[in-house]
TITIKOL-687249 format. One record per residue (C-alpha): residue in one letter; x, y, z. Coordinates in steps of 0.5 Angstrom, whole numbers, plus 500, padded with zeros to 3 digits. Example, Ala and Ser with C-alpha at 12.3 -4.5 7.8 and 13.67 -1.06 7.14 Angstrom:
2
  residuo    u    v    w
        a  525  491  516
        s  527  498  514
This chain:
639
  residuo    u    v    w
        m  745  346  894
        q  748  350  900
        f  750  348  907
        k  750  352  913
        h  756  348  916
        p  760  346  910
        e  766  345  915
        l  762  338  917
        l  763  335  910
        w  770  334  912
        a  767  328  916
        l  766  325  909
        l  773  322  909
        l  771  318  915
        l  768  313  909
        l  774  311  908
        i  774  307  914
        p  769  302  912
        i  771  301  905
        i  778  299  908
        v  775  294  913
        h  771  291  907
        l  776  290  902
        f  782  288  907
        q  779  283  912
        l  785  281  917
        r  781  275  919
        r  786  268  917
        f  782  262  915
        k  784  255  919
        k  784  249  915
        t  780  243  917
        p  781  236  914
        f  775  233  911
        t  774  226  908
        n  771  228  902
        v  769  235  900
        r  767  233  893
        l  759  233  895
        l  760  240  898
        q  764  243  892
        k  757  246  889
        v  755  249  896
        v  761  252  898
        s  761  256  891
        q  754  258  892
        s  756  261  899
        r  762  264  897
        k  758  268  892
        s  752  270  896
        s  757  272  902
        t  761  277  897
        l  754  280  894
        k  752  281  902
        k  758  284  903
        w  758  289  898
        l  751  291  899
        l  752  292  906
        l  758  297  904
        t  754  301  900
        t  748  302  905
        r  753  303  910
        l  757  308  906
        l  750  312  904
        l  747  312  911
        l  754  315  914
        t  754  320  908
        a  746  322  909
        l  748  323  916
        i  754  327  915
        i  750  331  910
        a  744  332  915
        f  749  335  920
        a  752  340  915
        q  744  342  914
        p  744  343  907
        f  739  348  904
        l  736  351  897
        s  735  359  896
        n  736  364  891
        e  742  368  890
        s  740  374  895
        a  737  370  900
        l  743  370  904
        q  745  377  903
        e  743  382  909
        k  737  386  907
        e  735  394  908
        t  728  396  908
        v  726  403  907
        i  718  405  907
        y  715  411  905
        l  708  412  907
        d  704  417  904
        n  699  421  909
        s  697  427  905
        f  690  429  905
        s  688  425  898
        l  689  419  903
        q  682  421  906
        a  679  417  900
        k  675  411  902
        e  675  404  900
        d  670  400  904
        n  668  405  909
        e  675  406  911
        t  680  411  909
        l  686  409  904
        l  691  411  910
        n  688  407  915
        k  687  401  910
        g  694  402  908
        i  697  402  915
        q  693  396  917
        q  696  392  911
        l  703  394  913
        i  702  392  920
        k  700  385  918
        s  705  385  913
        l  711  387  916
        p  716  382  919
        r  715  382  927
        e  723  382  929
        k  726  385  923
        s  728  393  923
        f  726  398  918
        t  726  405  917
        l  719  408  915
        f  718  416  913
        t  712  420  912
        n  711  427  909
        d  712  429  916
        r  715  424  920
        v  721  419  920
        y  722  412  924
        r  729  410  923
        n  731  403  925
        s  725  401  928
        k  721  395  929
        l  714  394  928
        k  712  393  936
        d  716  400  937
        i  712  404  932
        q  705  400  932
        n  701  405  936
        e  704  411  933
        l  702  408  926
        l  695  407  928
        g  695  414  930
        l  698  417  924
        e  695  424  922
        h  694  427  915
        s  699  432  913
        t  699  438  909
        n  705  436  905
        q  706  431  900
        l  713  429  897
        q  714  429  890
        i  717  422  887
        n  724  425  886
        d  724  427  893
        i  721  421  896
        y  727  417  892
        l  732  422  894
        k  730  422  901
        g  729  414  902
        s  736  413  899
        t  739  417  905
        y  737  412  910
        f  741  406  906
        d  748  405  909
        a  751  406  902
        a  758  402  904
        k  754  396  907
        p  754  390  901
        s  746  389  902
        v  740  388  898
        k  736  395  899
        n  729  395  898
        l  725  402  898
        i  717  401  898
        v  713  407  896
        i  706  407  899
        s  702  412  896
        d  696  414  891
        f  701  417  886
        q  697  423  885
        e  699  427  878
        r  702  433  883
        m  707  428  885
        a  710  428  879
        s  717  430  878
        k  721  433  872
        f  727  429  874
        i  727  422  877
        d  733  419  881
        t  736  414  877
        s  740  411  882
        n  740  403  881
        y  744  401  888
        y  737  400  891
        q  730  397  888
        r  724  401  888
        h  717  397  890
        l  711  402  888
        v  704  400  892
        q  698  404  889
        l  693  405  894
        k  686  406  890
        s  679  408  892
        g  673  406  888
        n  669  412  890
        l  673  418  887
        e  667  423  888
        n  669  429  892
        v  666  437  893
        s  671  442  895
        l  671  449  898
        d  676  452  894
        s  676  460  896
        i  673  466  899
        y  674  473  897
        v  670  480  898
        s  667  481  891
        s  664  488  893
        s  663  492  899
        s  658  498  901
        p  658  503  907
        d  652  498  910
        n  654  491  907
        i  660  486  904
        e  659  481  899
        l  663  475  900
        e  663  470  894
        v  665  463  895
        l  668  458  890
        v  666  451  890
        s  668  445  885
        t  667  438  884
        n  670  432  880
        t  663  429  879
        d  657  431  875
        l  653  433  881
        s  648  438  880
        d  648  442  887
        t  650  442  894
        p  648  446  900
        v  653  451  903
        s  653  453  911
        l  656  459  914
        f  657  460  921
        n  659  465  926
        s  663  462  931
        e  658  456  932
        k  652  460  930
        l  649  458  923
        i  647  465  920
        a  646  463  913
        k  645  457  908
        t  645  457  901
        s  645  452  895
        a  651  451  890
        q  649  450  883
        f  654  447  879
        v  656  449  872
        n  662  445  869
        r  663  442  876
        r  664  449  878
        a  659  454  883
        t  660  461  886
        v  655  462  892
        s  654  469  895
        f  653  471  902
        t  652  478  905
        i  654  480  912
        p  654  487  915
        y  660  492  914
        n  666  493  919
        s  663  487  923
        e  667  482  927
        i  666  475  924
        n  669  469  926
        g  667  465  920
        s  667  458  917
        l  664  455  911
        e  662  448  911
        i  659  443  906
        s  658  435  907
        d  660  430  902
        s  663  423  902
        g  670  424  899
        l  675  428  902
        s  674  431  909
        y  679  436  910
        d  676  441  904
        n  669  441  907
        v  670  446  912
        m  674  453  910
        f  675  458  916
        f  675  466  915
        n  675  472  920
        m  673  479  919
        a  674  485  924
        p  674  492  924
        k  680  495  920
        e  685  499  923
        k  686  505  919
        i  693  506  916
        k  697  512  919
        v  700  516  913
        l  704  523  914
        c  705  527  908
        i  711  532  909
        n  709  538  903
        q  712  543  900
        v  707  543  894
        d  700  541  893
        d  698  534  896
        n  691  534  894
        f  692  528  889
        l  695  524  895
        s  689  526  900
        r  684  523  894
        i  688  516  894
        f  689  515  902
        t  681  516  904
        d  678  516  911
        d  675  509  910
        e  682  506  910
        f  687  511  912
        n  688  516  917
        y  692  521  913
        s  695  527  915
        s  700  533  912
        s  704  538  914
        a  709  543  911
        l  716  542  912
        n  717  548  917
        e  711  546  921
        m  713  539  922
        d  713  536  929
        y  718  531  929
        s  715  527  935
        a  709  525  930
        i  713  521  925
        d  714  515  930
        k  707  514  930
        q  706  513  923
        n  706  507  918
        i  708  511  912
        i  712  518  911
        i  711  521  904
        l  716  527  902
        n  712  531  897
        e  717  535  893
        l  722  538  898
        d  727  542  895
        a  732  540  901
        i  731  535  907
        p  734  538  913
        i  739  534  917
        s  735  533  923
        l  729  530  919
        v  734  525  915
        a  736  522  922
        v  729  522  924
        l  727  518  918
        q  733  513  918
        k  731  511  925
        f  723  511  923
        k  725  506  917
        e  730  502  922
        n  724  501  926
        g  719  498  921
        g  716  504  918
        n  716  506  910
        i  718  512  906
        l  716  514  899
        v  720  520  896
        i  718  524  891
        p  723  529  889
        s  722  537  887
        e  724  540  881
        n  729  544  885
        s  732  538  889
        e  738  539  893
        t  741  532  891
        a  746  533  897
        s  741  533  902
        y  737  528  899
        n  743  523  898
        a  744  524  905
        l  738  520  906
        l  738  516  900
        n  745  513  901
        g  742  509  907
        f  737  505  903
        y  740  500  898
        k  746  505  897
        t  741  510  893
        a  744  516  890
        f  742  522  885
        s  747  524  880
        q  744  529  875
        k  738  532  872
        i  736  530  865
        i  732  534  861
        g  728  531  855
        e  721  528  854
        n  721  520  856
        n  715  516  856
        i  714  511  862
        v  714  504  858
        n  716  499  863
        i  712  496  869
        n  716  490  873
        f  710  486  874
        s  714  481  878
        h  716  486  883
        p  713  485  890
        l  709  492  890
        y  705  489  883
        e  705  482  885
        n  698  482  886
        v  695  488  883
        f  694  487  876
        d  690  481  873
        k  694  481  867
        k  700  484  864
        v  698  491  861
        v  698  492  853
        n  696  497  848
        f  696  502  854
        q  697  510  854
        f  703  510  858
        p  705  517  862
        k  711  521  861
        v  716  526  864
        t  720  532  861
        e  725  531  866
        f  728  526  871
        y  734  525  876
        t  739  519  874
        v  740  515  880
        t  745  509  882
        s  741  504  887
        d  741  497  889
        a  734  497  889
        p  730  494  883
        h  726  498  878
        m  718  498  879
        l  717  503  873
        a  722  505  868
        l  723  510  862
        e  724  508  855
        n  731  510  855
        g  732  504  861
        a  733  509  867
        p  728  508  873
        f  722  512  874
        l  720  509  880
        l  725  504  884
        g  725  501  891
        l  724  495  896
        n  721  493  903
        g  718  499  905
        f  723  504  901
        y  720  507  895
        l  723  513  890
        f  721  517  884
        t  726  520  880
        s  722  525  877
        p  717  530  880
        l  710  529  879
        s  708  536  879
        e  704  538  872
        g  708  540  867
        i  714  536  869
        s  710  529  869
        n  702  527  867
        f  703  521  872
        k  698  524  877
        n  693  523  871
        s  695  516  869
        p  691  510  872
        l  698  507  875
        i  698  512  880
        v  692  509  884
        p  694  502  885
        t  702  504  886
        l  701  509  891
        y  695  505  894
        t  699  499  895
        m  705  502  898
        g  700  505  903
        i  697  498  904
        n  703  494  905
        s  706  499  910
        l  701  496  915
        k  700  488  913
        m  693  486  915
        a  691  479  915
        d  687  477  909
        l  680  473  910
        y  685  467  911
        e  692  465  910
        i  694  458  907
        l  698  453  912
        g  705  452  909
        k  706  459  906
        t  711  464  909
        i  707  470  911
        t  707  476  915
        v  702  480  919
        d  703  487  922
        l  699  489  928
        a  698  496  930
        v  701  495  937
        s  708  496  940
        l  710  491  945
        g  715  492  951
        k  721  489  952
        d  718  483  956
        q  712  482  952
        i  711  476  948
        i  705  475  942
        k  702  468  942
        l  698  464  938
        t  692  460  941
        q  687  455  940
        n  683  451  945
        g  689  450  949
        y  694  450  943
        e  699  455  944
        v  705  457  940
        i  710  463  940
        p  711  465  932
        e  717  469  930
        q  716  476  932
        k  719  483  931
        s  717  489  935
        y  718  496  932
        t  716  503  935
        n  709  503  931
        k  707  496  930
        t  709  489  931
        t  711  484  925
        l  709  477  926
        k  712  471  921
        f  708  465  920
        g  711  459  916
        s  711  452  919
        v  707  454  925
        p  701  453  926
        s  700  446  922
        k  692  445  923
        d  687  449  920
        g  682  453  924
        l  681  460  927
        y  686  462  932
        s  687  468  937
        i  693  473  937
        k  694  474  944
        e  699  478  949
        k  698  475  956
        n  690  474  956
        r  689  480  952
        t  686  478  945
        i  689  483  940
        r  686  480  934
        n  684  473  931
        i  687  470  924
        s  684  464  920
        f  688  458  917
        n  686  453  912
        y  689  447  908
        p  692  448  901
        r  686  445  896
        s  691  442  891
        e  690  435  894
        s  683  436  892
        e  685  435  885
        l  684  427  884
        r  688  425  878
        f  693  420  879
        m  699  417  875
        e  700  410  872
        l  705  406  875
        d  707  403  868
        n  710  410  867
        l  715  410  873
        s  721  406  873
        s  721  401  878
        t  723  394  880
        s  715  392  882
        s  709  395  882
        s  702  393  885
        d  696  395  889
        s  697  391  895
        i  702  392  900
        n  701  384  902
        s  703  382  895
        v  710  386  895
        f  712  383  902
        e  710  376  900
        s  714  377  894
        l  720  380  898
        e  719  374  903
        k  719  369  897
        e  726  372  895
        n  729  371  902
        r  726  364  903
        i  730  358  905
        t  728  351  903
        e  732  346  909
        l  734  339  906
        w  737  336  913
        k  730  333  914
        w  730  329  908
        f  737  326  909
        i  735  324  916
        i  730  320  912
        f  734  317  907
        a  739  315  913
        l  733  311  916
        l  731  308  910
        f  739  306  909
        l  739  303  916
        l  732  299  914
        v  735  297  908
        e  741  294  912
        v  737  290  916
        l  733  287  910
        i  740  285  907
        q  742  282  914
        k  735  278  914
        i  735  276  907
        f  742  274  906
        k  743  269  912
């Protein structure tokens, strides 16, 4: 038993006063002569015994009455050991898209918010964080409206991230009971390889579950084939149930232009749509199901492609280049070195130096300025390259320099598949491949990574970020690389990357760059807009293009317009990542925790029980009244 005011217990010393009064009565007896007391001896003896018993009973009841009153004023109570300790509560509320799953016609997120509002103490402070918001040291009345309007987020923190982030909101120096409450559906994708094992706070896990786990998802869109007349779009659809089919609708803006049915085989389906070639489509695909809603629509857009400008400066034949950079995607032009118009260089996207014997100093300066302004450069040396003039240009790019020529046959045997140039070129690594060879090459020093290497380890092709260098001429008799299957994807990808066009759609949350074939003035700004929403993305303007970078913005899917003032330059589409559609969940028994439950109410009830205090002062008041009643009865019985 504990006391709220234990200092009042010193008043128990006052109980000595009635004891002293009862034991040492100061009253003197006066003797009165009486003729004969023989007949009264028995009566007197009985009266003295009765009086003594009454005194002791009164003493006892009064002591107990005073004791009960003193203890009642000290306010005794019963509680757990931790009930009187200060409490800190941190709550993680998962608002990822998987919480769109429904239970009793209500999403799990809304259901969790309603339970949380009913369970949270009204006047106690707590910290609540979601995947994209934090409410520090707040009370329910301060954030209730924001919780009711909470939207789903593209992010989903992993378990270890939740633990680490939650622990930072506790005051480590304060000797308090720290409770971290994690409310989520605990998808398998939240699992972490390493888990925070700190034991200075308690973990309470609440798993929100839905009985309806049926979901159909639009996974991706891609161009399967194209012709001068049409483009074939293929759409991948998946489901987590044994569904036979589902309708898929194709819209251009708000106009329905096609509709078909996805026939599932092993819970996967592919549907195709045909659209006119080189037409402008602001498209969206839609399905309808009772599961998650965020993956029922997918946006994409197609527009007439801007041709990429390629300029080749030659001293040898360039037919192999003109066959790669065709008119449907590229604006290819070539010029002999002695006929070159330097003013045309700034207007290009990529410049190819095709086996020049020497690079004039004037051209070196122009090319360096071109590269600084965002242009791309491909250098192919000649058999008789003047290395000093080449190094004057190459030294400005990753400290690259030619040293000496090596004569001898070497096979090109090593492909760096992780290099950005080849990152999305090959479906799988090439094996059992007839690799090309060279009979001579230049040794080179450079900080740029290798893309292709010879069997002796020397680089054959190196470069990064718009600078590329072959270490050997590509002329017949020196190299058969022109006849290799590698030449087309290598040079084509260099050309495509020199003006980074937007894909059919982009994935929100990823860092992407998009190049626009426009050059902006000093005070001109590119904006991203959608139905009143407006944001300025990170951007950099060059002489021949403007590069936009998207990362944290935008945050919602949809079709957006890229504008300069009121002029629409082009449209771009963003979609949510589809990882949330995999509805597979963890077992809480496999996670170390103080408690686990499927009900928010039960967790807070359990915490309330630990904090509960049983007050006993009322009982002692009742005891005092009972002792007072006993004293009255004693007075009546022993008259």
